N, C-alpha and C positions, 0 to 999 in steps of 0.2 A: 474543522481541520482534521479531526480523527477520521471522518468519512472519506475525505480526499486522500489521506495517506493510505487508508485501507484500499481505496480504489487503485492507487498506484501499485500496491502490493499485488492486488488481483491481476493487474495488467501483466505482471511477470509470472505469476504462479498459477493462475486458473487456465484450464484447457481452452483452446480457441473455440471449440464447440459450445462451451458454456458462456464464454465472453461474447461471442458473436462478432469478434474482431480479431485482428492479428495479435498474437501473443508478443509482448515486448514492444508494442507500438510506441509507447512513450520513450523507451530506450533508444530506438533507432531514429526517432524524431528529434532526439537531443534535448528532451525536456529535463530540466534540473529538478527532479523529484527529491524527496528526503533520502531515498535510497541512494541515488547518485551522489548527493551532497555528502552523505556519510562515507561512501566509497572513496570519493575524491579526497576528502579530509584525511583518509587513512592511506593515501598513496596507492589506491587500487586503480589499475588501468583497465578500462572496459573498451575493448577494441571496436565494438559496434556502436558505441555512443555517437549518435548523429549520423550513422551510416544507413541511409534509407534503403539501400539495396542489399542489406545483410541477409544471408541465407538462414534458414531455420536452424541449421547446425551451428552457425556462428552465434545466433541468439541463445541457443541452449548452452553453449560454452560460456557466454557472458552471464547467464543466469547462475550457472555453477560457481563462477568467480564471485558474484555478488552474494550468493548463499554462503559460500565458504568464508567470505570476509565478514559475515555477520550483518551486512547492510540490510537484508530483507527482515531478519529478526529484529533488528533495531527499529525499523519502521513499524513493524507490527506492535512492538512494545510502546512506542510513542503514540500510535493510534489509540491503543487501549488506555494509556495514561490520560490522553486528552478527553476521551469519552467519559472516563471515570471522573475527571475533574468537572465536566459538564453535569454529570449526574449528581455530584455533591452540591452543585449550585442549586439543584432542585430541592435540597433539604429545607430551604427557606419556605417552601410551599407546604400547605397542609395536605395530608393524604387525601387523594381523590382519584376517581377513575381517570381523569385527564393526566394527573401526575404519573400514574402507573403506565399509561399509554406512552408518555414521554420517556420514561425509564426503559420500557420495552423497546421503543424505537431506537434509543441510544445503543442498547445492546445489539440490536439487529445490524446497526451500521458497521460494526466490526466483526460480526458473525457471518454475514452474508457471503455467499460464494460466487456472486456474479455482479 
């Protein structure tokens, strides 16, 4: 879940050249990501939600609104919390190269930029 939430954050925050796809694609497709759920629960109106023909300027305005509302930071925080919870579950395993690899992979899931 942490990976998916971070992926949703990247959909809004990473440059298109890095993503390899349209920035804000989930937003204009009307996907109810944690970011949008947070915004809606706080009465934030995002005009381009579900508007597939939104202009880049409209998308940028929506990103500003979501950032200002704290919805993007909220999602980042939840992704980190979920990854940390998963890492704590690995405490039951004895130390090994495989365990270290899993811990590193978990960190990468929320550190990656694409």
